[in-house]
C-alpha beads as a LAMMPS data file, in Angstrom:
LAMMPS data file: protein, C-alpha beads

450 atoms
449 bonds

1 atom types
1 bond types

-500.0 500.0 xlo xhi
-500.0 500.0 ylo yhi
-500.0 500.0 zlo zhi

Masses

1 110.0

Atoms # bond

1 1 1 -296.161 -410.219 277.019
2 1 1 -295.373 -412.372 279.863
3 1 1 -296.647 -415.606 280.972
4 1 1 -299.188 -414.444 283.293
5 1 1 -300.572 -411.844 280.514
6 1 1 -300.948 -414.824 278.073
7 1 1 -302.827 -416.831 280.696
8 1 1 -305.444 -413.967 280.672
9 1 1 -305.934 -413.989 277.173
10 1 1 -305.892 -417.567 276.880
11 1 1 -308.947 -417.606 279.582
12 1 1 -311.209 -414.626 277.900
13 1 1 -311.538 -416.041 274.539
14 1 1 -312.423 -419.375 276.171
15 1 1 -315.323 -417.548 278.571
16 1 1 -316.156 -415.974 275.139
17 1 1 -316.255 -418.853 273.445
18 1 1 -318.940 -420.267 276.639
19 1 1 -321.078 -417.346 276.271
20 1 1 -321.604 -417.745 272.763
21 1 1 -322.802 -421.087 272.799
22 1 1 -326.280 -421.722 272.867
23 1 1 -328.189 -421.822 276.679
24 1 1 -330.609 -423.598 279.267
25 1 1 -331.667 -420.794 281.073
26 1 1 -334.144 -421.452 284.057
27 1 1 -337.752 -418.964 284.132
28 1 1 -339.676 -419.897 286.336
29 1 1 -338.415 -423.345 287.110
30 1 1 -338.920 -424.137 283.943
31 1 1 -335.882 -424.340 281.172
32 1 1 -335.560 -421.608 278.224
33 1 1 -334.384 -423.805 275.212
34 1 1 -332.717 -420.889 272.219
35 1 1 -333.910 -422.006 268.597
36 1 1 -330.405 -423.269 268.168
37 1 1 -330.463 -425.866 270.867
38 1 1 -333.939 -427.261 269.644
39 1 1 -332.543 -427.903 266.164
40 1 1 -329.960 -430.072 267.826
41 1 1 -331.753 -431.968 270.009
42 1 1 -334.919 -432.682 267.008
43 1 1 -338.271 -431.901 266.270
44 1 1 -340.895 -429.075 267.774
45 1 1 -344.040 -427.817 266.082
46 1 1 -343.583 -424.400 267.313
47 1 1 -340.675 -423.822 265.391
48 1 1 -341.582 -421.776 263.401
49 1 1 -343.873 -419.749 265.312
50 1 1 -345.538 -416.505 264.321
51 1 1 -345.090 -417.269 260.575
52 1 1 -347.640 -417.417 257.838
53 1 1 -348.386 -419.246 254.859
54 1 1 -351.163 -419.390 252.136
55 1 1 -352.897 -423.001 250.570
56 1 1 -354.502 -423.167 247.613
57 1 1 -356.976 -425.953 248.127
58 1 1 -359.103 -427.478 244.980
59 1 1 -362.693 -427.479 246.520
60 1 1 -363.329 -431.446 247.380
61 1 1 -365.239 -433.112 249.954
62 1 1 -361.680 -434.541 250.985
63 1 1 -359.747 -432.178 252.378
64 1 1 -362.857 -430.404 254.050
65 1 1 -361.541 -432.360 257.047
66 1 1 -358.108 -430.140 256.942
67 1 1 -360.058 -426.386 256.182
68 1 1 -362.819 -427.089 258.710
69 1 1 -360.103 -427.520 261.068
70 1 1 -357.353 -425.644 260.334
71 1 1 -357.649 -424.262 263.709
72 1 1 -356.249 -427.171 265.458
73 1 1 -352.428 -426.946 263.085
74 1 1 -352.614 -423.194 264.085
75 1 1 -352.570 -424.265 267.685
76 1 1 -350.606 -426.856 267.355
77 1 1 -347.667 -424.676 265.347
78 1 1 -348.499 -420.859 265.821
79 1 1 -348.461 -420.855 262.416
80 1 1 -351.194 -419.162 260.720
81 1 1 -352.389 -420.672 257.683
82 1 1 -354.523 -418.490 254.872
83 1 1 -356.763 -421.549 252.725
84 1 1 -357.509 -420.094 249.327
85 1 1 -360.696 -423.264 249.086
86 1 1 -362.245 -422.598 245.201
87 1 1 -363.732 -425.087 242.457
88 1 1 -361.349 -428.042 241.334
89 1 1 -361.513 -425.733 237.603
90 1 1 -360.359 -422.630 238.805
91 1 1 -358.016 -423.794 241.530
92 1 1 -356.228 -425.925 238.231
93 1 1 -355.640 -422.572 236.199
94 1 1 -355.068 -420.388 238.648
95 1 1 -351.692 -423.248 239.799
96 1 1 -350.379 -423.439 236.448
97 1 1 -350.622 -419.600 236.058
98 1 1 -349.139 -419.446 239.084
99 1 1 -346.294 -421.971 238.487
100 1 1 -345.331 -420.409 235.397
101 1 1 -344.873 -417.040 236.758
102 1 1 -342.604 -418.506 239.524
103 1 1 -344.764 -416.678 242.167
104 1 1 -344.535 -417.254 245.728
105 1 1 -348.393 -416.112 246.320
106 1 1 -348.702 -419.872 247.499
107 1 1 -346.440 -421.892 249.504
108 1 1 -348.416 -425.108 249.501
109 1 1 -350.937 -426.836 246.599
110 1 1 -353.396 -429.617 246.553
111 1 1 -351.634 -432.243 244.221
112 1 1 -354.266 -434.180 241.211
113 1 1 -351.484 -436.766 240.546
114 1 1 -353.470 -438.606 238.075
115 1 1 -353.448 -435.562 235.490
116 1 1 -350.377 -433.277 237.052
117 1 1 -347.620 -435.890 237.440
118 1 1 -345.287 -435.692 234.234
119 1 1 -346.726 -432.462 233.286
120 1 1 -345.109 -431.270 236.893
121 1 1 -341.802 -433.381 237.561
122 1 1 -340.728 -432.431 234.007
123 1 1 -341.302 -428.499 234.305
124 1 1 -339.544 -429.215 237.862
125 1 1 -343.101 -427.442 239.681
126 1 1 -342.889 -429.246 242.963
127 1 1 -340.266 -429.198 245.603
128 1 1 -338.402 -432.372 246.361
129 1 1 -340.035 -433.238 250.063
130 1 1 -336.606 -435.854 250.852
131 1 1 -334.785 -433.340 252.745
132 1 1 -337.584 -432.623 254.931
133 1 1 -338.577 -436.347 255.520
134 1 1 -335.532 -437.386 256.438
135 1 1 -334.699 -434.841 258.366
136 1 1 -335.327 -435.557 262.124
137 1 1 -335.483 -431.802 263.516
138 1 1 -337.843 -430.785 260.503
139 1 1 -340.275 -434.069 260.041
140 1 1 -342.122 -435.589 263.579
141 1 1 -340.570 -439.141 264.792
142 1 1 -344.106 -440.319 264.933
143 1 1 -344.781 -439.347 260.690
144 1 1 -343.742 -442.994 259.558
145 1 1 -343.164 -442.486 255.636
146 1 1 -343.552 -445.764 255.218
147 1 1 -347.265 -446.261 256.872
148 1 1 -348.772 -444.599 253.383
149 1 1 -347.833 -448.376 251.529
150 1 1 -347.254 -449.279 248.442
151 1 1 -349.929 -448.333 246.320
152 1 1 -349.717 -444.546 247.589
153 1 1 -345.888 -444.359 247.506
154 1 1 -345.772 -445.481 243.567
155 1 1 -347.928 -442.583 242.799
156 1 1 -345.776 -439.280 244.274
157 1 1 -342.403 -440.178 243.080
158 1 1 -339.859 -439.719 240.392
159 1 1 -338.095 -442.315 238.364
160 1 1 -334.862 -441.472 240.437
161 1 1 -336.750 -441.531 243.977
162 1 1 -337.618 -438.234 244.039
163 1 1 -340.978 -437.344 246.618
164 1 1 -342.524 -434.941 244.694
165 1 1 -345.560 -434.591 246.699
166 1 1 -347.781 -436.491 249.970
167 1 1 -350.039 -439.554 249.213
168 1 1 -353.638 -438.393 250.051
169 1 1 -356.841 -439.985 248.906
170 1 1 -355.714 -442.859 246.306
171 1 1 -359.109 -443.504 244.663
172 1 1 -359.464 -447.125 243.853
173 1 1 -361.961 -448.272 241.344
174 1 1 -364.121 -451.858 242.695
175 1 1 -367.062 -453.544 241.544
176 1 1 -369.804 -454.074 243.820
177 1 1 -373.218 -456.124 244.154
178 1 1 -376.656 -456.390 245.883
179 1 1 -375.593 -459.757 248.055
180 1 1 -379.603 -460.791 248.431
181 1 1 -379.372 -460.720 243.739
182 1 1 -376.152 -462.636 243.847
183 1 1 -377.881 -464.910 246.370
184 1 1 -381.071 -465.258 244.607
185 1 1 -379.284 -466.311 240.845
186 1 1 -376.847 -468.308 242.548
187 1 1 -373.883 -466.132 241.871
188 1 1 -370.334 -465.457 243.209
189 1 1 -368.849 -461.938 242.578
190 1 1 -367.282 -462.741 239.052
191 1 1 -363.799 -462.689 238.703
192 1 1 -364.002 -462.283 234.806
193 1 1 -364.897 -459.959 232.231
194 1 1 -366.440 -463.097 230.486
195 1 1 -368.180 -463.817 233.657
196 1 1 -369.091 -460.591 234.615
197 1 1 -371.249 -460.106 231.433
198 1 1 -372.768 -463.369 231.918
199 1 1 -374.008 -462.216 235.035
200 1 1 -375.118 -458.977 234.131
201 1 1 -377.092 -460.280 231.177
202 1 1 -378.941 -462.676 233.419
203 1 1 -379.878 -460.473 236.647
204 1 1 -381.439 -457.558 234.306
205 1 1 -385.053 -457.106 234.224
206 1 1 -385.906 -454.073 233.622
207 1 1 -388.114 -451.748 234.416
208 1 1 -387.795 -453.769 237.833
209 1 1 -383.906 -453.711 238.058
210 1 1 -380.743 -453.185 235.571
211 1 1 -377.753 -455.331 235.651
212 1 1 -375.360 -452.761 236.203
213 1 1 -374.578 -449.267 236.482
214 1 1 -371.494 -446.782 236.456
215 1 1 -370.387 -443.689 234.702
216 1 1 -371.277 -443.076 231.345
217 1 1 -370.545 -439.159 230.980
218 1 1 -367.809 -437.744 228.837
219 1 1 -364.448 -437.842 230.707
220 1 1 -366.103 -439.610 234.010
221 1 1 -366.699 -442.720 231.873
222 1 1 -362.456 -442.762 230.977
223 1 1 -362.128 -445.379 234.249
224 1 1 -364.441 -447.971 232.847
225 1 1 -362.385 -447.308 229.733
226 1 1 -358.763 -447.886 231.669
227 1 1 -360.480 -450.713 233.265
228 1 1 -361.439 -452.936 230.393
229 1 1 -358.689 -451.777 228.179
230 1 1 -356.300 -453.263 230.779
231 1 1 -358.574 -456.513 231.521
232 1 1 -358.073 -457.251 227.572
233 1 1 -354.657 -456.985 227.837
234 1 1 -353.967 -453.581 226.980
235 1 1 -351.071 -451.324 227.723
236 1 1 -350.885 -447.672 227.679
237 1 1 -347.279 -447.652 226.799
238 1 1 -345.045 -449.825 224.372
239 1 1 -341.184 -450.260 226.110
240 1 1 -339.813 -447.154 223.813
241 1 1 -342.799 -445.421 226.147
242 1 1 -344.866 -444.513 222.573
243 1 1 -348.476 -444.296 223.410
244 1 1 -350.402 -447.607 222.670
245 1 1 -354.141 -447.435 223.388
246 1 1 -355.651 -448.769 219.999
247 1 1 -355.930 -452.447 218.502
248 1 1 -357.536 -455.183 219.920
249 1 1 -357.729 -454.422 223.006
250 1 1 -359.016 -450.782 222.781
251 1 1 -361.825 -452.011 220.230
252 1 1 -362.574 -454.825 222.657
253 1 1 -362.861 -452.446 225.185
254 1 1 -365.066 -450.133 224.176
255 1 1 -367.651 -453.339 222.678
256 1 1 -367.765 -454.570 226.566
257 1 1 -368.263 -451.361 227.561
258 1 1 -371.458 -450.468 225.181
259 1 1 -372.688 -454.103 226.748
260 1 1 -372.314 -452.779 229.956
261 1 1 -374.434 -449.385 228.935
262 1 1 -376.852 -451.285 227.183
263 1 1 -377.816 -453.442 230.976
264 1 1 -377.955 -450.034 232.685
265 1 1 -380.845 -448.088 233.924
266 1 1 -382.289 -445.003 231.599
267 1 1 -380.009 -442.820 230.459
268 1 1 -377.110 -444.349 232.232
269 1 1 -374.962 -443.025 228.972
270 1 1 -375.864 -439.602 230.820
271 1 1 -374.768 -440.478 233.834
272 1 1 -371.797 -438.674 236.441
273 1 1 -370.689 -440.171 239.947
274 1 1 -373.588 -438.867 241.994
275 1 1 -376.427 -440.027 239.505
276 1 1 -374.476 -443.253 239.063
277 1 1 -374.226 -443.835 243.195
278 1 1 -377.711 -442.694 243.521
279 1 1 -378.914 -445.425 240.997
280 1 1 -377.408 -448.146 243.114
281 1 1 -378.442 -446.925 246.192
282 1 1 -381.671 -446.683 245.481
283 1 1 -381.851 -450.463 244.228
284 1 1 -382.055 -449.773 240.627
285 1 1 -379.014 -451.609 239.475
286 1 1 -377.261 -455.008 240.705
287 1 1 -373.889 -454.429 239.738
288 1 1 -372.228 -450.982 240.096
289 1 1 -368.127 -450.440 239.281
290 1 1 -367.048 -447.109 241.328
291 1 1 -364.637 -445.999 243.972
292 1 1 -364.002 -447.474 247.079
293 1 1 -363.590 -444.355 248.613
294 1 1 -366.731 -443.165 250.930
295 1 1 -368.780 -445.907 249.413
296 1 1 -370.298 -446.688 252.676
297 1 1 -371.466 -443.463 253.455
298 1 1 -373.692 -444.261 250.213
299 1 1 -374.153 -447.500 250.348
300 1 1 -375.029 -448.252 253.964
301 1 1 -376.218 -445.051 255.163
302 1 1 -380.448 -445.279 255.721
303 1 1 -380.842 -441.744 254.845
304 1 1 -379.937 -442.085 251.264
305 1 1 -379.862 -445.612 250.652
306 1 1 -382.240 -448.365 250.036
307 1 1 -379.592 -451.481 250.087
308 1 1 -377.814 -450.621 253.543
309 1 1 -376.660 -454.147 254.202
310 1 1 -377.022 -455.576 251.202
311 1 1 -373.750 -454.866 249.605
312 1 1 -371.127 -457.219 248.584
313 1 1 -367.249 -455.455 247.298
314 1 1 -365.058 -456.684 245.291
315 1 1 -362.557 -455.967 242.052
316 1 1 -363.008 -454.930 238.736
317 1 1 -362.367 -458.100 236.983
318 1 1 -359.751 -458.177 234.474
319 1 1 -359.234 -461.834 232.027
320 1 1 -356.252 -463.420 234.409
321 1 1 -357.018 -461.401 237.611
322 1 1 -358.513 -457.928 239.443
323 1 1 -357.715 -454.963 237.364
324 1 1 -356.684 -452.312 239.795
325 1 1 -357.452 -448.979 238.399
326 1 1 -356.300 -445.890 240.579
327 1 1 -355.702 -442.127 240.875
328 1 1 -354.266 -440.182 243.757
329 1 1 -355.120 -436.721 245.543
330 1 1 -352.440 -435.313 247.655
331 1 1 -350.219 -432.133 248.403
332 1 1 -347.323 -430.518 247.124
333 1 1 -345.051 -428.100 248.042
334 1 1 -344.544 -424.822 245.524
335 1 1 -340.775 -424.351 244.765
336 1 1 -340.886 -420.629 244.672
337 1 1 -342.277 -420.549 248.400
338 1 1 -340.540 -418.213 250.646
339 1 1 -342.073 -420.274 253.788
340 1 1 -341.171 -423.537 252.883
341 1 1 -339.977 -424.853 256.389
342 1 1 -343.481 -423.812 257.815
343 1 1 -345.495 -425.327 254.454
344 1 1 -343.685 -428.540 255.418
345 1 1 -345.275 -428.334 258.999
346 1 1 -348.800 -428.138 257.131
347 1 1 -348.310 -431.014 254.883
348 1 1 -346.798 -433.254 257.576
349 1 1 -349.931 -432.439 260.112
350 1 1 -352.103 -432.470 256.917
351 1 1 -350.997 -436.237 256.286
352 1 1 -350.485 -437.240 259.792
353 1 1 -352.248 -440.502 260.740
354 1 1 -354.761 -438.354 263.067
355 1 1 -355.939 -436.439 260.584
356 1 1 -356.207 -439.438 257.860
357 1 1 -357.496 -441.771 260.660
358 1 1 -360.567 -438.997 261.251
359 1 1 -361.480 -438.870 257.975
360 1 1 -361.693 -442.188 257.285
361 1 1 -363.589 -442.757 260.368
362 1 1 -365.953 -439.942 259.736
363 1 1 -366.474 -440.161 255.570
364 1 1 -365.071 -443.671 254.588
365 1 1 -362.152 -442.100 252.613
366 1 1 -359.766 -444.571 251.274
367 1 1 -356.421 -442.896 252.870
368 1 1 -353.395 -444.668 251.971
369 1 1 -352.161 -445.045 255.642
370 1 1 -352.241 -448.694 256.341
371 1 1 -351.854 -448.529 259.886
372 1 1 -355.497 -446.675 260.201
373 1 1 -357.360 -449.451 258.455
374 1 1 -356.714 -451.716 261.546
375 1 1 -356.788 -448.806 264.535
376 1 1 -359.692 -449.769 266.891
377 1 1 -360.861 -446.008 266.538
378 1 1 -361.926 -447.348 262.897
379 1 1 -362.992 -450.495 263.585
380 1 1 -365.773 -449.619 266.582
381 1 1 -367.043 -447.180 264.619
382 1 1 -370.399 -446.681 262.905
383 1 1 -368.274 -446.651 259.231
384 1 1 -366.096 -449.924 259.869
385 1 1 -367.419 -452.548 257.270
386 1 1 -365.206 -455.820 257.082
387 1 1 -365.785 -456.744 253.253
388 1 1 -365.245 -453.243 252.482
389 1 1 -361.904 -452.562 255.016
390 1 1 -360.305 -455.578 253.887
391 1 1 -360.548 -455.246 250.201
392 1 1 -359.280 -451.854 250.231
393 1 1 -356.111 -453.194 252.978
394 1 1 -355.517 -456.000 250.426
395 1 1 -355.521 -453.341 247.427
396 1 1 -353.018 -450.634 248.855
397 1 1 -350.315 -453.716 248.796
398 1 1 -350.896 -454.834 245.326
399 1 1 -350.104 -453.670 241.964
400 1 1 -351.756 -450.709 240.526
401 1 1 -352.953 -449.278 236.981
402 1 1 -353.274 -445.216 237.014
403 1 1 -357.172 -444.260 235.603
404 1 1 -355.376 -441.893 232.971
405 1 1 -351.762 -442.527 230.875
406 1 1 -349.354 -439.852 232.295
407 1 1 -348.931 -438.001 229.442
408 1 1 -349.256 -434.336 229.624
409 1 1 -352.502 -433.576 227.892
410 1 1 -354.251 -436.171 230.400
411 1 1 -357.578 -434.149 230.761
412 1 1 -358.050 -433.669 226.859
413 1 1 -356.796 -437.627 226.049
414 1 1 -360.028 -438.688 228.988
415 1 1 -362.174 -437.011 227.366
416 1 1 -361.799 -437.799 223.838
417 1 1 -361.586 -441.185 224.775
418 1 1 -364.636 -440.973 226.651
419 1 1 -366.462 -439.885 223.607
420 1 1 -365.327 -442.836 221.541
421 1 1 -366.428 -445.169 224.271
422 1 1 -369.971 -443.582 224.052
423 1 1 -369.688 -443.448 220.279
424 1 1 -369.927 -447.806 220.827
425 1 1 -372.827 -447.836 222.392
426 1 1 -374.739 -446.568 218.828
427 1 1 -371.779 -447.672 216.533
428 1 1 -370.246 -451.162 217.071
429 1 1 -368.107 -451.356 214.128
430 1 1 -364.897 -452.839 215.083
431 1 1 -363.558 -451.222 212.176
432 1 1 -364.723 -447.982 212.875
433 1 1 -363.467 -447.880 216.362
434 1 1 -360.401 -449.388 215.280
435 1 1 -359.831 -446.084 213.027
436 1 1 -361.123 -444.269 215.497
437 1 1 -358.716 -445.098 218.408
438 1 1 -355.570 -445.413 215.988
439 1 1 -356.463 -441.306 215.229
440 1 1 -356.510 -440.257 218.643
441 1 1 -353.200 -442.029 219.874
442 1 1 -351.575 -440.912 216.667
443 1 1 -352.417 -437.328 217.345
444 1 1 -351.611 -437.668 220.682
445 1 1 -348.306 -439.210 220.409
446 1 1 -347.008 -436.600 218.072
447 1 1 -348.459 -433.784 220.646
448 1 1 -346.134 -435.447 223.936
449 1 1 -342.976 -435.540 220.994
450 1 1 -343.518 -431.921 220.428

Bonds

1 1 1 2
2 1 2 3
3 1 3 4
4 1 4 5
5 1 5 6
6 1 6 7
7 1 7 8
8 1 8 9
9 1 9 10
10 1 10 11
11 1 11 12
12 1 12 13
13 1 13 14
14 1 14 15
15 1 15 16
16 1 16 17
17 1 17 18
18 1 18 19
19 1 19 20
20 1 20 21
21 1 21 22
22 1 22 23
23 1 23 24
24 1 24 25
25 1 25 26
26 1 26 27
27 1 27 28
28 1 28 29
29 1 29 30
30 1 30 31
31 1 31 32
32 1 32 33
33 1 33 34
34 1 34 35
35 1 35 36
36 1 36 37
37 1 37 38
38 1 38 39
39 1 39 40
40 1 40 41
41 1 41 42
42 1 42 43
43 1 43 44
44 1 44 45
45 1 45 46
46 1 46 47
47 1 47 48
48 1 48 49
49 1 49 50
50 1 50 51
51 1 51 52
52 1 52 53
53 1 53 54
54 1 54 55
55 1 55 56
56 1 56 57
57 1 57 58
58 1 58 59
59 1 59 60
60 1 60 61
61 1 61 62
62 1 62 63
63 1 63 64
64 1 64 65
65 1 65 66
66 1 66 67
67 1 67 68
68 1 68 69
69 1 69 70
70 1 70 71
71 1 71 72
72 1 72 73
73 1 73 74
74 1 74 75
75 1 75 76
76 1 76 77
77 1 77 78
78 1 78 79
79 1 79 80
80 1 80 81
81 1 81 82
82 1 82 83
83 1 83 84
84 1 84 85
85 1 85 86
86 1 86 87
87 1 87 88
88 1 88 89
89 1 89 90
90 1 90 91
91 1 91 92
92 1 92 93
93 1 93 94
94 1 94 95
95 1 95 96
96 1 96 97
97 1 97 98
98 1 98 99
99 1 99 100
100 1 100 101
101 1 101 102
102 1 102 103
103 1 103 104
104 1 104 105
105 1 105 106
106 1 106 107
107 1 107 108
108 1 108 109
109 1 109 110
110 1 110 111
111 1 111 112
112 1 112 113
113 1 113 114
114 1 114 115
115 1 115 116
116 1 116 117
117 1 117 118
118 1 118 119
119 1 119 120
120 1 120 121
121 1 121 122
122 1 122 123
123 1 123 124
124 1 124 125
125 1 125 126
126 1 126 127
127 1 127 128
128 1 128 129
129 1 129 130
130 1 130 131
131 1 131 132
132 1 132 133
133 1 133 134
134 1 134 135
135 1 135 136
136 1 136 137
137 1 137 138
138 1 138 139
139 1 139 140
140 1 140 141
141 1 141 142
142 1 142 143
143 1 143 144
144 1 144 145
145 1 145 146
146 1 146 147
147 1 147 148
148 1 148 149
149 1 149 150
150 1 150 151
151 1 151 152
152 1 152 153
153 1 153 154
154 1 154 155
155 1 155 156
156 1 156 157
157 1 157 158
158 1 158 159
159 1 159 160
160 1 160 161
161 1 161 162
162 1 162 163
163 1 163 164
164 1 164 165
165 1 165 166
166 1 166 167
167 1 167 168
168 1 168 169
169 1 169 170
170 1 170 171
171 1 171 172
172 1 172 173
173 1 173 174
174 1 174 175
175 1 175 176
176 1 176 177
177 1 177 178
178 1 178 179
179 1 179 180
180 1 180 181
181 1 181 182
182 1 182 183
183 1 183 184
184 1 184 185
185 1 185 186
186 1 186 187
187 1 187 188
188 1 188 189
189 1 189 190
190 1 190 191
191 1 191 192
192 1 192 193
193 1 193 194
194 1 194 195
195 1 195 196
196 1 196 197
197 1 197 198
198 1 198 199
199 1 199 200
200 1 200 201
201 1 201 202
202 1 202 203
203 1 203 204
204 1 204 205
205 1 205 206
206 1 206 207
207 1 207 208
208 1 208 209
209 1 209 210
210 1 210 211
211 1 211 212
212 1 212 213
213 1 213 214
214 1 214 215
215 1 215 216
216 1 216 217
217 1 217 218
218 1 218 219
219 1 219 220
220 1 220 221
221 1 221 222
222 1 222 223
223 1 223 224
224 1 224 225
225 1 225 226
226 1 226 227
227 1 227 228
228 1 228 229
229 1 229 230
230 1 230 231
231 1 231 232
232 1 232 233
233 1 233 234
234 1 234 235
235 1 235 236
236 1 236 237
237 1 237 238
238 1 238 239
239 1 239 240
240 1 240 241
241 1 241 242
242 1 242 243
243 1 243 244
244 1 244 245
245 1 245 246
246 1 246 247
247 1 247 248
248 1 248 249
249 1 249 250
250 1 250 251
251 1 251 252
252 1 252 253
253 1 253 254
254 1 254 255
255 1 255 256
256 1 256 257
257 1 257 258
258 1 258 259
259 1 259 260
260 1 260 261
261 1 261 262
262 1 262 263
263 1 263 264
264 1 264 265
265 1 265 266
266 1 266 267
267 1 267 268
268 1 268 269
269 1 269 270
270 1 270 271
271 1 271 272
272 1 272 273
273 1 273 274
274 1 274 275
275 1 275 276
276 1 276 277
277 1 277 278
278 1 278 279
279 1 279 280
280 1 280 281
281 1 281 282
282 1 282 283
283 1 283 284
284 1 284 285
285 1 285 286
286 1 286 287
287 1 287 288
288 1 288 289
289 1 289 290
290 1 290 291
291 1 291 292
292 1 292 293
293 1 293 294
294 1 294 295
295 1 295 296
296 1 296 297
297 1 297 298
298 1 298 299
299 1 299 300
300 1 300 301
301 1 301 302
302 1 302 303
303 1 303 304
304 1 304 305
305 1 305 306
306 1 306 307
307 1 307 308
308 1 308 309
309 1 309 310
310 1 310 311
311 1 311 312
312 1 312 313
313 1 313 314
314 1 314 315
315 1 315 316
316 1 316 317
317 1 317 318
318 1 318 319
319 1 319 320
320 1 320 321
321 1 321 322
322 1 322 323
323 1 323 324
324 1 324 325
325 1 325 326
326 1 326 327
327 1 327 328
328 1 328 329
329 1 329 330
330 1 330 331
331 1 331 332
332 1 332 333
333 1 333 334
334 1 334 335
335 1 335 336
336 1 336 337
337 1 337 338
338 1 338 339
339 1 339 340
340 1 340 341
341 1 341 342
342 1 342 343
343 1 343 344
344 1 344 345
345 1 345 346
346 1 346 347
347 1 347 348
348 1 348 349
349 1 349 350
350 1 350 351
351 1 351 352
352 1 352 353
353 1 353 354
354 1 354 355
355 1 355 356
356 1 356 357
357 1 357 358
358 1 358 359
359 1 359 360
360 1 360 361
361 1 361 362
362 1 362 363
363 1 363 364
364 1 364 365
365 1 365 366
366 1 366 367
367 1 367 368
368 1 368 369
369 1 369 370
370 1 370 371
371 1 371 372
372 1 372 373
373 1 373 374
374 1 374 375
375 1 375 376
376 1 376 377
377 1 377 378
378 1 378 379
379 1 379 380
380 1 380 381
381 1 381 382
382 1 382 383
383 1 383 384
384 1 384 385
385 1 385 386
386 1 386 387
387 1 387 388
388 1 388 389
389 1 389 390
390 1 390 391
391 1 391 392
392 1 392 393
393 1 393 394
394 1 394 395
395 1 395 396
396 1 396 397
397 1 397 398
398 1 398 399
399 1 399 400
400 1 400 401
401 1 401 402
402 1 402 403
403 1 403 404
404 1 404 405
405 1 405 406
406 1 406 407
407 1 407 408
408 1 408 409
409 1 409 410
410 1 410 411
411 1 411 412
412 1 412 413
413 1 413 414
414 1 414 415
415 1 415 416
416 1 416 417
417 1 417 418
418 1 418 419
419 1 419 420
420 1 420 421
421 1 421 422
422 1 422 423
423 1 423 424
424 1 424 425
425 1 425 426
426 1 426 427
427 1 427 428
428 1 428 429
429 1 429 430
430 1 430 431
431 1 431 432
432 1 432 433
433 1 433 434
434 1 434 435
435 1 435 436
436 1 436 437
437 1 437 438
438 1 438 439
439 1 439 440
440 1 440 441
441 1 441 442
442 1 442 443
443 1 443 444
444 1 444 445
445 1 445 446
446 1 446 447
447 1 447 448
448 1 448 449
449 1 449 450
C-alpha cells in the first residue's frame, strides 16, 4: 500500500469519527442540540419529554397544591403524570403491598416518614436519591438541597448518609395561647411544665373558658405522650437501642396529661385534630397544644375564628427548655420504578422553592425550606404572622424529637400508648400506670427483636 493510500484511509477514519460526534445544527436560525450534548452541557427540564409516570398520593390537604397544579409540571417537562389520590389508610396499605411484590406500578409515592422510616430503610423500600441530587444534569442548579434546613434533612437521611426521601411538611408541635387572657392574668408564655400546669389552673373558668385543649382521641394523643415523656426526662431508647418508654418519666407524663385533660372543654378526651382547633378558635380554651402547620389559617381566619389577632405562638415546655416534637411528610421514589429519571423530575418540581413558597403563602404549611420564610411574596401576604414565622424559622435550625419512636410497629405503638394515657384520666394510681407502661414497652421490644 502506497503512502498516499495510507493517508486517504486515515483521513476517512477521521472524517467518520467527526460525523459520529453529537452535532449542533441550525433550524430556522436556532440551534438544535442532540440529547447527548444536553447531558454534557447541563440540566434540561424537557429531557424526558413524552414519558409517563404514576404517583401514589395518600390524600391530605398538604398535597392538594401539587395534585391540583400537576398541569404546570406537565407543561414544564412534557412528562405525563398520572395521580392516584386516595385516602391515607388505603394508600398506605396499597404502598406496602406494591413494595412487597416489587411492583413497578408506581414511580413515586408520598412518604409518611414518622410511620415508615425505619421499616422502609430496613427493607430497602426506597430508591437512594444521592446520585440524582448530586448530578448537575439531573438536578436544577436552583434546587439547593441545603435549603431544607437541619430539621428537615435529619428526617430523610439514613445513618450512613443515604437520602431516602425528600422533605415536605415538617409537622411541628407548639403551645399557643390567647394573648388577652395572658394579659388579664399577668402571665407570660410558660417555659416549664410546672409553670404551664399552674397557669392552666389559674385561667380555667368553666363553663366560660377551659384552661387547655388538645387531642384526646386514641392515637392522635400520642403526640402529647411524646411531649410530656421527654419533658420529664424520658428517652425512647437506651444506649443499646432498646425501647425505654416506661419508668418514672412515663408515669409523670400520664399524670400530667390527666391534669391537662381535667382542665379541658367537655369531651376533650375524645377530641380529634379538627375539634381541638375549633374549640380554641371559638374561644373555648386559653391554651392549646397543636401543630404550627396551617395554624394561622384557623386562628387568624375571621370566617372560622373568634380569636383573630388574639393568639401568641410558642413552644411546648419541658423542664429545662422547649420540647420540639416533629413528624415529617414528603416524597420517595419507588425502588422498582422503570421511570426513575422522570420520577426524579417530578419530585424535585414538587419540592422546589416555588411550590413550597406558594403553599406557605396560601395555606401556612410548615415546609422545611428555610428561604421561603423571608421571601417578600410571603412576608407581604395576608397569611404572614410575624410571631408564628419567627417561631417556625427558629425551630427549623434546632434539634427535634420524633413524635413517635422509630420502630416497625409504630402505628400499633401509637394506639397502645394513647390508650394508657387516656386511662390515666380516670385511674391515677402510679403503680398501675407503671405496670401498664412496662408491659407495653416489653411487648413492643419483643416484637422489634423478632
